[in-house]
C-alpha positions as a LaTeX table, in Angstrom:
\begin{tabular}{lrrr}
\hline
Residue & $x$ (\AA) & $y$ (\AA) & $z$ (\AA) \\
\hline
Met1 & $-17.76$ & $-20.41$ & 14.93 \\
Arg2 & $-15.10$ & $-21.85$ & 13.07 \\
Arg3 & $-14.70$ & $-25.58$ & 12.72 \\
Ser4 & $-11.72$ & $-27.86$ & 11.61 \\
Ala5 & $-11.82$ & $-30.06$ & 8.55 \\
Asp6 & $-12.35$ & $-33.23$ & 10.48 \\
Asp7 & $-15.52$ & $-31.74$ & 12.39 \\
Lys8 & $-17.18$ & $-30.31$ & 8.85 \\
Leu9 & $-16.55$ & $-33.85$ & 7.54 \\
Asp10 & $-18.13$ & $-35.79$ & 10.62 \\
Ile11 & $-21.32$ & $-33.47$ & 10.41 \\
Leu12 & $-21.69$ & $-34.06$ & 6.67 \\
Asn13 & $-21.66$ & $-37.52$ & 7.55 \\
Arg14 & $-23.94$ & $-37.28$ & 10.18 \\
Ile15 & $-26.47$ & $-34.93$ & 7.93 \\
His16 & $-26.02$ & $-37.73$ & 5.16 \\
Gly17 & $-27.45$ & $-40.46$ & 7.98 \\
Tyr18 & $-30.60$ & $-38.32$ & 8.69 \\
Gly19 & $-33.60$ & $-38.82$ & 6.37 \\
Ser20 & $-33.34$ & $-35.27$ & 4.77 \\
Val21 & $-30.77$ & $-32.34$ & 4.39 \\
Val22 & $-33.36$ & $-30.08$ & 6.22 \\
Ser23 & $-33.75$ & $-32.02$ & 9.18 \\
Gly24 & $-30.37$ & $-32.94$ & 9.33 \\
Cys25 & $-29.11$ & $-29.19$ & 9.26 \\
Glu26 & $-31.56$ & $-28.46$ & 12.11 \\
Ala27 & $-30.09$ & $-30.86$ & 14.39 \\
Glu28 & $-26.46$ & $-29.87$ & 13.37 \\
Glu29 & $-27.36$ & $-26.39$ & 13.64 \\
Ile30 & $-26.10$ & $-25.43$ & 10.29 \\
Ser31 & $-27.76$ & $-23.73$ & 7.50 \\
Lys32 & $-28.31$ & $-25.50$ & 4.38 \\
Ala33 & $-26.36$ & $-23.16$ & 2.22 \\
Thr34 & $-23.42$ & $-24.16$ & 4.36 \\
Tyr35 & $-23.99$ & $-27.86$ & 4.36 \\
Tyr36 & $-24.03$ & $-27.79$ & 0.25 \\
Arg37 & $-21.09$ & $-25.46$ & 0.12 \\
Trp38 & $-19.10$ & $-27.93$ & 2.35 \\
Arg39 & $-20.25$ & $-30.85$ & 0.48 \\
Glu40 & $-19.23$ & $-29.26$ & $-2.89$ \\
Lys41 & $-15.71$ & $-28.26$ & $-1.53$ \\
Tyr42 & $-15.28$ & $-31.83$ & $-0.08$ \\
Glu43 & $-16.31$ & $-33.68$ & $-3.70$ \\
Lys44 & $-14.11$ & $-31.26$ & $-5.50$ \\
Glu45 & $-10.90$ & $-31.11$ & $-3.40$ \\
Gly46 & $-11.43$ & $-33.97$ & $-0.49$ \\
Leu47 & $-10.61$ & $-33.25$ & 3.10 \\
Ile48 & $-8.01$ & $-30.28$ & 2.09 \\
Gly49 & $-11.19$ & $-28.50$ & 0.70 \\
Leu50 & $-12.72$ & $-28.51$ & 3.92 \\
Lys51 & $-9.82$ & $-26.37$ & 5.86 \\
Glu52 & $-9.80$ & $-22.93$ & 6.23 \\
Lys53 & $-8.19$ & $-20.66$ & 3.84 \\
Ser54 & $-6.70$ & $-17.28$ & 4.42 \\
Arg55 & $-9.14$ & $-14.50$ & 3.34 \\
Arg56 & $-6.18$ & $-12.12$ & 2.92 \\
Pro57 & $-6.11$ & $-10.93$ & $-0.65$ \\
Ile58 & $-3.16$ & $-12.21$ & $-2.84$ \\
Lys59 & $-0.63$ & $-9.41$ & $-3.54$ \\
Thr60 & $-0.84$ & $-9.24$ & $-7.08$ \\
Asn61 & 1.16 & $-5.79$ & $-7.69$ \\
Ala62 & 4.71 & $-7.46$ & $-6.94$ \\
Ile63 & 7.30 & $-6.72$ & $-9.36$ \\
Glu64 & 8.51 & $-9.47$ & $-11.20$ \\
Ser65 & 12.42 & $-10.13$ & $-10.70$ \\
Asn66 & 13.08 & $-10.07$ & $-14.43$ \\
Ile67 & 11.39 & $-6.74$ & $-14.64$ \\
Arg68 & 13.38 & $-5.54$ & $-11.53$ \\
Ala69 & 16.79 & $-6.81$ & $-13.30$ \\
Leu70 & 15.97 & $-4.93$ & $-16.44$ \\
Val71 & 15.50 & $-1.98$ & $-14.81$ \\
Val72 & 18.54 & $-2.22$ & $-12.55$ \\
Lys73 & 20.58 & $-3.11$ & $-15.98$ \\
Leu74 & 19.31 & 0.02 & $-17.63$ \\
Ala75 & 20.12 & 2.44 & $-14.79$ \\
Lys76 & 23.52 & 1.05 & $-14.78$ \\
Ser77 & 24.02 & 1.71 & $-18.68$ \\
Glu78 & 25.22 & 5.36 & $-19.49$ \\
Gly79 & 22.25 & 5.87 & $-21.79$ \\
Tyr80 & 19.32 & 5.97 & $-19.09$ \\
Arg81 & 20.10 & 8.15 & $-16.30$ \\
Ser82 & 16.47 & 9.11 & $-15.41$ \\
Ala83 & 13.39 & 7.52 & $-14.42$ \\
Ser84 & 11.73 & 8.85 & $-17.21$ \\
Ala85 & 13.98 & 7.41 & $-19.95$ \\
Ile86 & 13.83 & 4.15 & $-18.15$ \\
Ser87 & 10.02 & 4.05 & $-18.10$ \\
Ile88 & 9.65 & 5.17 & $-21.66$ \\
Lys89 & 12.48 & 2.29 & $-22.79$ \\
Met90 & 10.65 & $-0.39$ & $-20.74$ \\
Ser91 & 7.48 & 0.59 & $-22.40$ \\
Glu92 & 8.93 & 0.15 & $-25.70$ \\
Leu93 & 10.36 & $-3.22$ & $-24.82$ \\
Gly94 & 6.25 & $-4.11$ & $-24.15$ \\
Lys95 & 6.84 & $-4.22$ & $-20.42$ \\
Pro96 & 5.45 & $-0.66$ & $-19.49$ \\
Ile97 & 5.97 & 0.30 & $-15.76$ \\
Ser98 & 5.67 & 3.86 & $-14.54$ \\
Lys99 & 8.33 & 6.51 & $-13.70$ \\
Asn100 & 7.58 & 5.97 & $-9.81$ \\
Thr101 & 7.80 & 2.16 & $-10.13$ \\
Val102 & 11.51 & 2.75 & $-11.55$ \\
Ile103 & 12.36 & 5.12 & $-8.62$ \\
Lys104 & 10.84 & 2.57 & $-6.10$ \\
Ile105 & 12.82 & $-0.39$ & $-7.73$ \\
Leu106 & 16.17 & 1.62 & $-7.66$ \\
Arg107 & 15.40 & 2.92 & $-4.30$ \\
Glu108 & 15.11 & $-0.60$ & $-2.97$ \\
Asp109 & 18.16 & $-1.59$ & $-4.82$ \\
Tyr110 & 21.22 & $-1.11$ & $-2.72$ \\
Gln111 & 23.22 & 0.20 & $-5.49$ \\
Phe112 & 21.25 & 3.32 & $-6.19$ \\
Pro113 & 20.80 & 5.18 & $-2.92$ \\
Ile114 & 21.01 & 8.47 & $-3.78$ \\
Tyr115 & 18.76 & 10.44 & $-6.28$ \\
Arg116 & 18.42 & 13.93 & $-7.14$ \\
Leu117 & 15.71 & 16.15 & $-8.57$ \\
Ile118 & 17.12 & 18.24 & $-11.27$ \\
His119 & 14.64 & 20.36 & $-13.34$ \\
Gly120 & 11.46 & 18.11 & $-12.71$ \\
Thr121 & 13.19 & 14.82 & $-13.31$ \\
Trp122 & 14.98 & 12.38 & $-10.76$ \\
Tyr123 & 18.50 & 11.17 & $-11.94$ \\
Phe124 & 20.55 & 8.49 & $-10.51$ \\
Cys125 & 23.70 & 9.81 & $-8.91$ \\
Glu126 & 26.30 & 7.56 & $-7.36$ \\
Arg127 & 27.25 & 8.17 & $-3.82$ \\
Val128 & 29.82 & 10.74 & $-3.25$ \\
Lys129 & 31.84 & 10.85 & $-0.28$ \\
Arg130 & 32.44 & 14.64 & 0.59 \\
Pro131 & 35.90 & 15.67 & 1.75 \\
Arg132 & 35.83 & 16.82 & 5.51 \\
Ile133 & 36.47 & 20.65 & 5.78 \\
Glu134 & 38.57 & 21.04 & 8.61 \\
Lys135 & 38.16 & 24.55 & 10.48 \\
\hline
\end{tabular}
């Protein structure tokens, strides 16, 4: 059963009023481990420490905006027209990213909508409007 931070604090205070932690935990129907965990959180962080925190993992593989900007800048320059070339240059600059990450960044960027696979390498191409052929 999930309890609010205020409920947890009330339980901690009531257990403190009992003669021992064991008898207080039995009366409040929580384990000793739970009591000590709540007490430690309360002592370190106060009431905020007793609030439920998300168990969802923090996304750590997000691409930083400065790396994103550098990849786009390199792709716009004439010397780096393939994902491999940009990946190599990023490694030389001390920010190694894979070729697939370069492609992902540029696909997400609206300025690079077209990619062509030529001889096993992805090249960035400008969007070209083909003339309509009348029949």
